[in-house]
C-alpha positions, 0 to 999 in steps of 0.5 A: 149566224149560220143556218143548219148548224148543230147548236152543240157544235156551234157552242163548242166552236164559239168556246174554242175561239173565246179560249184562243183569245184568253190568258189561259190559252197563252199560259197553256201554250207557254207550258208546252215543251215542243211548239208542235205539240198538241194545241187545244185550240186547233186540235179541238176544232179539227176534232169537231170535223165537218160539222164545224165547217160552216162556222169555220168558213164564216170566220175565214171569210172575215179573216182570210189571213188567219193561218191557223184557220187555213191549217184547220180547214186543210186538216178537216179536209172538207171539200166545202173549204176548197172554193173559199181557199181558191178565191183567197189564193187568187187574190195573191195573199202574202207568201206565208198565207199562200203557202198555207193555202196551198198546203191546205188544198193539197190536204183536202185533195179536191181536183178543183184545185189542180189548175190553180196549183199547176199555174202556181207551180209553173209561174212561180216555180213553186215546189210547194204547189207540186207537193200539194198536187201530189196529194190530189189522186186524180188523172188530171194531176198525172197529166199536169205533172207529166206535161211539166216534166216533158215541157222543155220550157219548164225549169230544170229544178221544177222538172226534177221535182215533178219527176219525184212527185210522179214516181210517188203518185198513186195513179202512176204507181198503179199504172206501172204495176199493171204494165209490169205484169 
């Protein structure tokens, strides 16, 4: 078991994972009108927040293809999840897992993900990676996006997407405001 974990949090995490595997959970999901409505499992874990991260990372290490867990890690936004997510991303997971990891890294917004996201954007012409980059408010992100836009070897589609991201990027906006005064 994980060390330095609040026993109450530990018990709640365990309960939520037990609930997810129960017939009651399936019945609760079936009663929802909209599949994007409240999910008591994921929303319950997200509500626990950062104190649940050690247990969630322990479970993620055992089952890195659990997309719901990737989503939860991103929603909590704790930087402790960045390295395990990057490690899994570098293992070339199946496409839907890769997309979930990219989104989670963007939601966390940690600059450690910049180089990997830029590489994915360039190599795979992946606009999801650009969208994730847009959420990382850091000067290195601005530099990387500018390089993508200005590189003549970058595909036209990726340059256009990078230009859109740059227009809405927080650091770029603040620089434009300073220059317009």
